[in-house]
N, CA, C and O atoms as a printed pandas DataFrame, in Angstrom:
     atom_number atom_name residue_name chain_id  residue_number  x_coord  y_coord  z_coord
0              1         N          MET        A               1  114.695   51.516   44.487
1              2        CA          MET        A               1  114.045   53.398   45.063
2              3         C          MET        A               1  115.251   52.768   46.266
3              4         O          MET        A               1  115.412   51.711   46.877
4              5         N          CYS        A               2  116.026   54.255   46.164
5              6        CA          CYS        A               2  116.590   54.570   47.234
6              7         C          CYS        A               2  116.361   56.405   47.979
7              8         O          CYS        A               2  115.857   57.161   47.149
8              9         N          ALA        A               3  116.612   56.931   49.070
9             10        CA          ALA        A               3  116.566   58.259   49.332
10            11         C          ALA        A               3  117.703   58.771   49.741
11            12         O          ALA        A               3  118.715   58.074   49.819
12            13         N          ILE        A               4  117.688   59.791   49.991
13            14        CA          ILE        A               4  118.851   60.730   50.624
14            15         C          ILE        A               4  118.162   61.884   51.816
15            16         O          ILE        A               4  117.404   62.824   51.577
16            17         N          GLU        A               5  118.431   61.671   52.456
17            18        CA          GLU        A               5  118.133   62.318   54.030
18            19         C          GLU        A               5  118.595   63.488   53.569
19            20         O          GLU        A               5  119.593   63.076   52.977
20            21         N          LEU        A               6  118.593   65.092   53.352
21            22        CA          LEU        A               6  119.008   66.128   53.933
22            23         C          LEU        A               6  118.794   66.480   54.837
23            24         O          LEU        A               6  117.592   66.651   55.045
24            25         N          VAL        A               7  119.871   66.865   56.098
25            26        CA          VAL        A               7  119.383   67.884   57.399
26            27         C          VAL        A               7  120.452   68.704   57.376
27            28         O          VAL        A               7  121.502   68.396   56.812
28            29         N          SER        A               8  120.264   69.776   57.970
29            30        CA          SER        A               8  120.971   70.565   58.291
30            31         C          SER        A               8  122.130   70.779   59.546
31            32         O          SER        A               8  123.121   71.508   59.509
32            33         N          ASP        A               9  121.497   69.578   61.070
33            34        CA          ASP        A               9  122.945   68.914   61.720
34            35         C          ASP        A               9  122.643   67.218   61.335
35            36         O          ASP        A               9  121.782   66.552   60.760
36            37         N          ARG        A              10  123.386   67.101   61.745
37            38        CA          ARG        A              10  123.983   65.654   61.385
38            39         C          ARG        A              10  123.094   65.276   62.976
39            40         O          ARG        A              10  121.986   64.753   63.093
40            41         N          THR        A              11  123.760   65.614   63.749
41            42        CA          THR        A              11  123.818   64.888   65.430
42            43         C          THR        A              11  122.628   65.290   66.117
43            44         O          THR        A              11  122.396   64.850   67.243
44            45         N          THR        A              12  121.959   65.977   65.619
45            46        CA          THR        A              12  120.134   67.069   65.881
46            47         C          THR        A              12  119.045   65.755   64.931
47            48         O          THR        A              12  117.977   65.182   65.149
48            49         N          ILE        A              13  119.882   65.760   64.050
49            50        CA          ILE        A              13  118.975   65.343   62.094
50            51         C          ILE        A              13  117.640   65.923   61.973
51            52         O          ILE        A              13  116.565   65.471   61.577
52            53         N          THR        A              14  118.130   67.397   62.564
53            54        CA          THR        A              14  116.713   68.420   61.769
54            55         C          THR        A              14  116.960   68.921   60.364
55            56         O          THR        A              14  117.945   69.427   59.827
56            57         N          PRO        A              15  115.736   68.614   59.938
57            58        CA          PRO        A              15  115.888   68.603   58.208
58            59         C          PRO        A              15  116.196   70.458   57.650
59            60         O          PRO        A              15  116.243   71.606   58.093
60            61         N          VAL        A              16  116.302   69.850   56.697
61            62        CA          VAL        A              16  117.052   71.184   56.494
62            63         C          VAL        A              16  115.107   71.554   55.597
63            64         O          VAL        A              16  114.155   70.819   55.333
64            65         N          SER        A              17  115.351   72.878   55.447
65            66        CA          SER        A              17  114.545   73.980   54.811
66            67         C          SER        A              17  113.491   73.380   53.617
67            68         O          SER        A              17  114.097   72.930   52.645
68            69         N          ARG        A              18  112.167   73.311   53.545
69            70        CA          ARG        A              18  111.289   72.928   51.911
70            71         C          ARG        A              18  112.255   73.103   50.402
71            72         O          ARG        A              18  112.400   72.361   49.431
72            73         N          ALA        A              19  112.886   74.657   50.810
73            74        CA          ALA        A              19  113.593   74.409   49.634
74            75         C          ALA        A              19  115.055   73.906   49.112
75            76         O          ALA        A              19  115.434   73.913   47.941
76            77         N          VAL        A              20  115.826   73.443   50.319
77            78        CA          VAL        A              20  116.809   73.053   49.726
78            79         C          VAL        A              20  116.767   71.519   49.028
79            80         O          VAL        A              20  117.559   71.207   48.138
80            81         N          PRO        A              21  116.026   70.859   49.402
81            82        CA          PRO        A              21  115.989   69.957   48.515
82            83         C          PRO        A              21  115.579   70.202   46.644
83            84         O          PRO        A              21  115.815   69.469   45.683
84            85         N          LEU        A              22  115.003   71.328   46.718
85            86        CA          LEU        A              22  114.377   71.687   45.425
86            87         C          LEU        A              22  115.376   72.005   44.524
87            88         O          LEU        A              22  115.640   71.914   43.325
88            89         N          VAL        A              23  115.883   72.462   45.690
89            90        CA          VAL        A              23  117.389   73.129   44.919
90            91         C          VAL        A              23  118.308   71.810   43.829
91            92         O          VAL        A              23  118.645   71.859   42.646
92            93         N          PHE        A              24  118.502   70.519   45.086
93            94        CA          PHE        A              24  118.967   69.599   44.679
94            95         C          PHE        A              24  118.325   68.831   43.239
95            96         O          PHE        A              24  118.838   68.363   42.223
96            97         N          GLN        A              25  116.819   68.992   43.789
97            98        CA          GLN        A              25  115.889   68.820   42.171
98            99         C          GLN        A              25  116.629   68.857   40.881
99           100         O          GLN        A              25  117.242   68.001   40.244
100          101         N          LYS        A              26  116.268   70.679   40.620
101          102        CA          LYS        A              26  116.788   71.351   39.813
102          103         C          LYS        A              26  118.221   71.155   39.082
103          104         O          LYS        A              26  118.582   71.327   37.918
104          105         N          ALA        A              27  118.727   70.826   39.977
105          106        CA          ALA        A              27  120.011   70.297   39.205
106          107         C          ALA        A              27  120.616   69.403   38.846
107          108         O          ALA        A              27  121.496   69.542   37.996
108          109         N          ALA        A              28  120.262   68.019   39.491
109          110        CA          ALA        A              28  119.693   66.738   39.776
110          111         C          ALA        A              28  118.923   66.846   37.661
111          112         O          ALA        A              28  119.412   66.396   36.625
112          113         N          TYR        A              29  117.983   67.421   37.842
113          114        CA          TYR        A              29  117.503   67.466   36.275
114          115         C          TYR        A              29  117.878   68.031   35.418
115          116         O          TYR        A              29  117.739   67.468   34.332
116          117         N          GLU        A              30  118.257   68.819   35.419
117          118        CA          GLU        A              30  119.475   70.052   34.906
118          119         C          GLU        A              30  120.903   69.093   34.030
119          120         O          GLU        A              30  121.647   69.597   33.189
120          121         N          ASP        A              31  120.960   67.810   34.472
121          122        CA          ASP        A              31  122.353   67.291   34.574
122          123         C          ASP        A              31  121.725   66.182   34.042
123          124         O          ASP        A              31  122.341   65.153   33.766
124          125         N          GLY        A              32  120.448   66.338   33.870
125          126        CA          GLY        A              32  119.849   64.831   32.798
126          127         C          GLY        A              32  119.228   63.730   33.933
127          128         O          GLY        A              32  118.666   62.694   33.579
128          129         N          VAL        A              33  119.359   63.998   34.910
129          130        CA          VAL        A              33  118.495   62.466   35.634
130          131         C          VAL        A              33  117.383   63.204   36.317
131          132         O          VAL        A              33  117.539   64.395   36.586
132          133         N          MET        A              34  115.877   62.357   36.720
133          134        CA          MET        A              34  114.708   63.202   37.214
134          135         C          MET        A              34  114.757   62.156   38.748
135          136         O          MET        A              34  114.743   60.931   38.869
136          137         N          VAL        A              35  114.813   63.201   39.713
137          138        CA          VAL        A              35  114.433   62.618   41.297
138          139         C          VAL        A              35  113.568   63.569   41.998
139          140         O          VAL        A              35  113.680   64.791   42.098
140          141         N          ARG        A              36  112.467   62.577   42.574
141          142        CA          ARG        A              36  111.512   63.311   43.720
142          143         C          ARG        A              36  111.590   63.967   44.646
143          144         O          ARG        A              36  112.669   63.782   45.209
144          145         N          VAL        A              37  110.806   64.874   45.258
145          146        CA          VAL        A              37  111.330   65.646   46.967
146          147         C          VAL        A              37  110.181   64.810   47.550
147          148         O          VAL        A              37  109.296   64.625   46.715
148          149         N          SER        A              38  109.996   64.373   48.491
149          150        CA          SER        A              38  109.495   64.098   49.589
150          151         C          SER        A              38  109.997   64.757   50.829
151          152         O          SER        A              38  110.771   64.115   51.538
152          153         N          GLY        A              39  109.532   66.360   51.285
153          154        CA          GLY        A              39  109.558   66.323   52.488
154          155         C          GLY        A              39  111.288   67.086   52.032
155          156         O          GLY        A              39  111.558   67.896   51.145
156          157         N          ASN        A              40  112.177   66.425   53.042
157          158        CA          ASN        A              40  113.390   66.921   52.960
158          159         C          ASN        A              40  114.655   65.329   52.497
159          160         O          ASN        A              40  115.882   65.228   52.530
160          161         N          ASN        A              41  113.470   64.300   52.087
161          162        CA          ASN        A              41  114.206   63.491   50.889
162          163         C          ASN        A              41  114.117   63.588   49.891
163          164         O          ASN        A              41  113.009   63.655   49.359
164          165         N          VAL        A              42  115.451   63.644   49.092
165          166        CA          VAL        A              42  115.797   63.185   47.583
166          167         C          VAL        A              42  115.208   62.006   47.019
167          168         O          VAL        A              42  114.914   61.424   48.063
168          169         N          ILE        A              43  114.775   61.137   45.957
169          170        CA          ILE        A              43  114.477   59.946   46.304
170          171         C          ILE        A              43  114.710   59.711   44.770
171          172         O          ILE        A              43  114.171   60.374   43.883
172          173         N          LEU        A              44  115.515   58.760   44.598
173          174        CA          LEU        A              44  116.104   58.130   43.863
174          175         C          LEU        A              44  115.432   56.752   43.194
175          176         O          LEU        A              44  115.691   55.672   43.725
176          177         N          SER        A              45  114.750   56.797   42.269
177          178        CA          SER        A              45  113.823   55.549   41.465
178          179         C          SER        A              45  114.622   55.559   39.742
179          180         O          SER        A              45  114.369   56.128   38.680
180          181         N          PRO        A              46  115.781   54.496   40.276
181          182        CA          PRO        A              46  116.021   54.254   38.781
182          183         C          PRO        A              46  115.297   53.090   38.435
183          184         O          PRO        A              46  114.663   52.376   39.212
184          185         N          PRO        A              47  115.455   52.931   37.061
185          186        CA          PRO        A              47  114.732   51.803   36.331
186          187         C          PRO        A              47  114.954   50.705   36.685
187          188         O          PRO        A              47  115.752   50.590   37.615
188          189         N          LEU        A              48  114.260   49.291   36.013
189          190        CA          LEU        A              48  114.266   48.017   37.223
190          191         C          LEU        A              48  115.806   47.377   36.295
191          192         O          LEU        A              48  116.685   46.696   36.823
192          193         N          VAL        A              49  115.780   47.919   34.530
193          194        CA          VAL        A              49  116.582   47.647   34.155
194          195         C          VAL        A              49  118.273   48.707   33.765
195          196         O          VAL        A              49  118.573   49.222   32.688
196          197         N          VAL        A              50  118.815   48.719   34.654
197          198        CA          VAL        A              50  120.061   50.065   34.498
198          199         C          VAL        A              50  121.389   48.847   33.665
199          200         O          VAL        A              50  121.252   47.624   33.622
200          201         N          ASP        A              51  122.569   49.623   33.101
201          202        CA          ASP        A              51  123.482   49.412   32.576
202          203         C          ASP        A              51  124.563   49.922   33.442
203          204         O          ASP        A              51  124.116   50.090   34.577
204          205         N          THR        A              52  126.094   50.304   33.326
205          206        CA          THR        A              52  127.103   50.636   33.956
206          207         C          THR        A              52  126.880   52.511   33.644
207          208         O          THR        A              52  127.350   53.454   34.281
208          209         N          HIS        A              53  125.924   52.505   32.338
209          210        CA          HIS        A              53  126.344   53.955   31.908
210          211         C          HIS        A              53  124.853   54.672   32.899
211          212         O          HIS        A              53  124.811   55.755   33.483
212          213         N          HIS        A              54  124.106   53.940   32.825
213          214        CA          HIS        A              54  122.898   54.574   33.522
214          215         C          HIS        A              54  123.111   54.967   35.100
215          216         O          HIS        A              54  122.327   55.807   35.541
216          217         N          VAL        A              55  124.170   54.397   36.053
217          218        CA          VAL        A              55  124.136   54.005   37.126
218          219         C          VAL        A              55  125.836   55.071   37.184
219          220         O          VAL        A              55  126.279   54.987   38.330
220          221         N          GLN        A              56  126.539   55.740   36.495
221          222        CA          GLN        A              56  127.620   56.722   36.459
222          223         C          GLN        A              56  126.692   57.448   36.062
223          224         O          GLN        A              56  126.908   58.341   36.881
224          225         N          LYS        A              57  125.616   57.918   35.348
225          226        CA          LYS        A              57  125.121   59.416   35.135
226          227         C          LYS        A              57  124.191   59.708   36.755
227          228         O          LYS        A              57  124.322   60.753   37.392
228          229         N          ILE        A              58  123.281   58.551   37.190
229          230        CA          ILE        A              58  123.308   58.882   38.370
230          231         C          ILE        A              58  123.511   59.352   39.410
231          232         O          ILE        A              58  122.823   60.050   40.155
232          233         N          LEU        A              59  124.928   58.783   39.498
233          234        CA          LEU        A              59  125.922   59.454   40.466
234          235         C          LEU        A              59  126.248   60.963   40.289
235          236         O          LEU        A              59  126.535   61.816   41.130
236          237         N          SER        A              60  126.146   61.018   39.246
237          238        CA          SER        A              60  127.124   61.917   38.119
238          239         C          SER        A              60  125.843   63.464   39.018
239          240         O          SER        A              60  126.174   64.154   39.982
240          241         N          ALA        A              61  124.556   63.541   38.300
241          242        CA          ALA        A              61  123.751   63.848   38.898
242          243         C          ALA        A              61  123.420   64.014   40.314
243          244         O          ALA        A              61  122.836   65.004   40.755
244          245         N          THR        A              62  123.851   62.913   41.083
245          246        CA          THR        A              62  123.341   63.717   42.539
246          247         C          THR        A              62  124.826   64.379   43.026
247          248         O          THR        A              62  124.859   64.949   44.116
248          249         N          GLU        A              63  125.993   64.297   42.238
249          250        CA          GLU        A              63  127.481   64.611   42.579
250          251         C          GLU        A              63  126.780   65.809   42.040
251          252         O          GLU        A              63  127.174   66.534   42.953
252          253         N          THR        A              64  126.160   66.507   41.407
253          254        CA          THR        A              64  125.340   67.773   40.800
254          255         C          THR        A              64  124.646   68.838   41.453
255          256         O          THR        A              64  124.558   70.060   41.337
256          257         N          GLY        A              65  124.054   67.678   42.388
257          258        CA          GLY        A              65  122.921   68.176   42.866
258          259         C          GLY        A              65  123.529   68.484   44.483
259          260         O          GLY        A              65  123.056   69.444   45.091
260          261         N          LEU        A              66  124.418   67.763   45.030
261          262        CA          LEU        A              66  125.479   68.093   45.736
262          263         C          LEU        A              66  125.623   69.071   46.064
263          264         O          LEU        A              66  125.339   69.573   47.151
264          265         N          LYS        A              67  126.319   69.723   44.742
265          266        CA          LYS        A              67  127.834   70.870   44.697
266          267         C          LYS        A              67  126.757   72.094   44.219
267          268         O          LYS        A              67  127.102   73.174   43.741
268          269         N          ALA        A              68  125.287   71.624   44.485
269          270        CA          ALA        A              68  124.193   73.284   44.338
270          271         C          ALA        A              68  123.978   73.580   45.512
271          272         O          ALA        A              68  123.591   74.726   45.739
272          273         N          LEU        A              69  124.133   72.793   46.441
273          274        CA          LEU        A              69  123.994   73.017   47.971
274          275         C          LEU        A              69  125.132   73.284   48.601
275          276         O          LEU        A              69  125.100   74.226   49.393
276          277         N          GLY        A              70  126.089   72.728   48.466
277          278        CA          GLY        A              70  127.923   73.370   48.315
278          279         C          GLY        A              70  127.884   72.514   49.567
279          280         O          GLY        A              70  128.127   73.040   50.653
280          281         N          ALA        A              71  127.494   70.792   49.446
281          282        CA          ALA        A              71  127.394   70.120   50.372
282          283         C          ALA        A              71  128.888   68.826   49.422
283          284         O          ALA        A              71  129.559   68.067   50.121
284          285         N          ALA        A              72  129.077   68.893   47.813
285          286        CA          ALA        A              72  130.503   68.381   48.165
286          287         C          ALA        A              72  131.620   68.741   47.677
287          288         O          ALA        A              72  132.663   68.224   48.077
């Protein structure tokens, strides 16, 4: 399990608004990967057994989520 903390300012580590992680979550889900949201964190919980295809899909959906935020 790992998480991506979304902040609006890297220097002060100000959390993004509650709606922002939900945009990421929706975009990743539409790209075929389920993620969880907790506060300003996007939580990735891949299965215990993964292959290269799974990892590539998770990374692709993560990129899709970041692009939906305008961050990539």
